[in-house]
C-alpha positions as CSV (number, residue, x, y, z in Angstrom):
1,X,-26.1,30.9,-81.1
2,X,-25.0,29.0,-78.0
3,X,-28.1,27.1,-77.1
4,X,-26.9,24.9,-74.2
5,X,-29.3,25.4,-71.3
6,X,-28.0,26.5,-67.9
7,X,-27.4,23.4,-65.8
8,X,-29.8,22.3,-63.0
9,X,-27.3,23.4,-60.4
10,X,-27.6,27.0,-61.7
11,X,-31.2,27.1,-60.3
12,X,-30.1,25.8,-56.9
13,X,-28.8,29.2,-55.8
14,X,-30.8,31.2,-53.1
15,X,-33.6,33.1,-54.8
16,X,-32.2,36.6,-54.4
17,X,-28.8,35.4,-55.8
18,X,-30.5,33.6,-58.7
19,X,-32.5,36.8,-59.5
20,X,-29.1,38.6,-60.0
21,X,-27.5,35.6,-61.8
22,X,-30.2,35.5,-64.4
23,X,-29.3,39.0,-65.5
24,X,-27.3,38.7,-68.8
25,X,-28.5,35.1,-69.4
26,X,-30.5,34.5,-72.7
27,X,-34.2,33.6,-72.6
28,X,-34.8,31.5,-75.8
29,X,-38.3,30.5,-77.1
30,X,-38.8,28.2,-80.0
31,X,-42.1,28.4,-81.9
32,X,-43.4,27.2,-85.3
33,X,-42.6,30.7,-86.7
34,X,-39.0,30.4,-85.5
35,X,-36.7,31.2,-82.6
36,X,-36.7,34.5,-80.7
37,X,-34.5,35.3,-77.8
38,X,-33.2,38.1,-75.6
39,X,-30.8,38.9,-72.8
40,X,-32.5,39.1,-69.5
41,X,-32.0,42.6,-68.2
42,X,-34.5,42.9,-65.3
43,X,-35.9,40.5,-62.7
44,X,-38.0,40.5,-59.5
45,X,-37.7,38.0,-56.7
46,X,-40.7,36.7,-54.9
47,X,-39.9,34.9,-51.6
48,X,-42.9,32.7,-51.3
49,X,-44.4,32.0,-47.9
50,X,-42.9,35.1,-46.2
51,X,-43.6,37.5,-49.0
52,X,-47.0,39.2,-49.1
53,X,-46.5,40.1,-52.7
54,X,-46.0,36.4,-53.7
55,X,-48.8,34.3,-55.1
56,X,-47.6,31.6,-52.7
57,X,-47.7,33.8,-49.6
58,X,-48.5,31.8,-46.5
59,X,-47.8,28.6,-48.5
60,X,-51.0,29.2,-50.6
61,X,-51.2,26.1,-52.8
62,X,-53.6,26.4,-55.7
63,X,-53.9,25.1,-59.3
64,X,-52.1,28.2,-60.4
65,X,-49.2,28.1,-57.8
66,X,-48.7,24.3,-57.9
67,X,-45.6,24.4,-60.0
68,X,-43.9,26.7,-57.5
69,X,-43.8,23.8,-55.1
70,X,-41.7,21.8,-57.5
71,X,-37.9,21.9,-58.1
72,X,-36.2,25.1,-59.1
73,X,-35.8,25.7,-62.9
74,X,-39.4,25.1,-63.7
75,X,-41.6,27.6,-65.7
76,X,-44.3,29.4,-63.9
77,X,-46.6,31.4,-66.2
78,X,-49.8,33.2,-65.2
79,X,-52.1,35.8,-66.7
80,X,-52.5,39.3,-65.2
81,X,-54.6,42.0,-66.9
82,X,-54.8,39.8,-70.0
83,X,-51.0,39.5,-70.3
84,X,-49.1,36.3,-69.8
85,X,-46.1,36.8,-67.4
86,X,-43.2,34.3,-67.1
87,X,-41.3,33.3,-64.0
88,X,-38.5,31.0,-63.0
89,X,-39.3,28.7,-60.1
90,X,-36.6,29.0,-57.4
91,X,-36.1,27.8,-53.9
92,X,-36.2,24.1,-52.8
93,X,-39.1,21.7,-53.4
94,X,-42.1,22.6,-51.2
95,X,-40.6,26.1,-50.7
96,X,-42.5,28.0,-53.3
97,X,-40.4,31.0,-54.5
98,X,-40.1,32.4,-58.0
99,X,-38.5,35.1,-60.1
100,X,-40.4,37.2,-62.5
101,X,-38.6,38.1,-65.7
102,X,-39.5,41.7,-66.2
103,X,-37.5,42.7,-69.3
104,X,-35.2,41.4,-72.0
105,X,-33.0,43.0,-74.6
106,X,-33.8,41.6,-78.1
107,X,-31.2,39.3,-79.5
108,X,-32.3,36.7,-82.1
109,X,-35.5,36.6,-84.2
110,X,-36.0,40.4,-84.1
111,X,-38.1,40.4,-87.3
112,X,-40.4,37.9,-85.5
113,X,-40.6,40.2,-82.4
114,X,-41.4,43.2,-84.6
115,X,-44.2,41.3,-86.2
116,X,-45.6,40.3,-82.8
117,X,-45.4,43.9,-81.5
118,X,-46.6,45.9,-84.5
119,X,-46.5,49.6,-84.3
120,X,-44.0,49.7,-81.4
121,X,-40.4,50.9,-81.6
122,X,-37.7,48.3,-80.8
123,X,-37.2,49.7,-77.2
124,X,-40.9,48.9,-76.4
125,X,-40.9,45.3,-77.8
126,X,-39.6,43.7,-74.6
127,X,-39.3,46.3,-71.9
128,X,-42.0,44.9,-69.6
129,X,-43.1,41.5,-68.4
130,X,-46.2,41.3,-70.6
131,X,-44.4,42.8,-73.6
132,X,-41.6,40.3,-73.6
133,X,-43.8,37.3,-73.5
134,X,-45.8,38.6,-76.6
135,X,-42.5,39.4,-78.5
136,X,-41.0,36.0,-77.7
137,X,-44.1,33.9,-78.2
138,X,-44.3,32.7,-74.5
139,X,-47.8,31.5,-73.6
140,X,-49.7,29.8,-70.8
141,X,-48.9,26.5,-72.6
142,X,-45.3,26.9,-71.3
143,X,-46.6,26.5,-67.7
144,X,-45.0,23.7,-65.8
145,X,-42.3,23.0,-68.3
146,X,-38.5,23.2,-67.6
147,X,-36.0,25.8,-68.6
148,X,-33.6,22.9,-69.2
149,X,-35.0,22.0,-72.6
150,X,-36.9,23.5,-75.6
151,X,-39.2,25.1,-76.4
152,X,-38.4,27.6,-73.6
153,X,-34.8,27.7,-72.2
154,X,-32.4,29.9,-70.4
155,X,-28.9,29.8,-71.8
156,X,-25.5,31.4,-71.1
157,X,-25.1,35.0,-71.9
158,X,-22.7,37.6,-70.4
159,X,-21.8,38.8,-67.0
160,X,-23.2,42.3,-66.4
161,X,-20.7,44.9,-65.1
162,X,-23.2,46.7,-62.8
163,X,-26.4,45.6,-61.3
164,X,-28.9,47.9,-59.6
165,X,-31.5,47.0,-57.0
166,X,-34.8,48.7,-55.9
167,X,-38.4,48.2,-55.0
168,X,-40.6,45.9,-57.1
169,X,-43.3,47.3,-59.3
170,X,-47.1,47.2,-59.2
171,X,-47.5,45.6,-55.8
172,X,-48.7,48.6,-53.8
173,X,-51.3,46.8,-51.7
174,X,-48.8,44.3,-50.1
175,X,-47.9,46.1,-46.9
176,X,-44.2,46.1,-46.0
177,X,-43.4,43.8,-48.9
178,X,-43.9,46.6,-51.4
179,X,-40.6,48.2,-50.1
180,X,-38.4,45.2,-50.3
181,X,-35.5,45.9,-52.7
182,X,-36.0,42.7,-54.6
183,X,-36.0,44.1,-58.2
184,X,-32.7,43.8,-60.0
185,X,-31.7,45.2,-63.3
186,X,-28.6,45.8,-65.5
187,X,-27.6,49.4,-64.7
188,X,-28.2,51.7,-67.7
189,X,-29.7,49.1,-70.0
190,X,-32.3,50.8,-72.3
191,X,-34.6,47.8,-72.2
192,X,-35.3,47.9,-68.5
193,X,-39.0,48.5,-67.9
194,X,-38.7,51.9,-66.1
């Protein structure tokens, strides 16, 4: 397993570009039980102050969104409907943008993922933002950390042949923002959320 984290410069791309560049990279989580990882196959970009669907819309700065105002490459976790969701902080300092990791394709530690997602077929271990955090062992304790070092890293993977784009999911009450085509996924990948 090639576990060299992506360099800081990787995260300096504009948010919409980074959301596509993350596809095919490997999300790696080290826990006491072992290492679990998966290829990132689906992302959603949130453009901060100008994006009604973003937690930092209008530069909203709270205890929860604070890490989004830091440098790109930080870990932004939050809880929604009891599920922990994981994001990549993007954009420049004081420009709070982020990318939600929506789905991964299981790679290493599959027996660990199966144990964490009992009763589910492999396709359903990681095909959603709350599912993948459970399967990989990502928790709120990862908040504020950096993807540049363990226990949670993003490493090099492969270059997808085709990337699709469409509307983001689950943000119906956000006015015009619900129609922005800022969800990206590896075309035809069976682990994409829907």
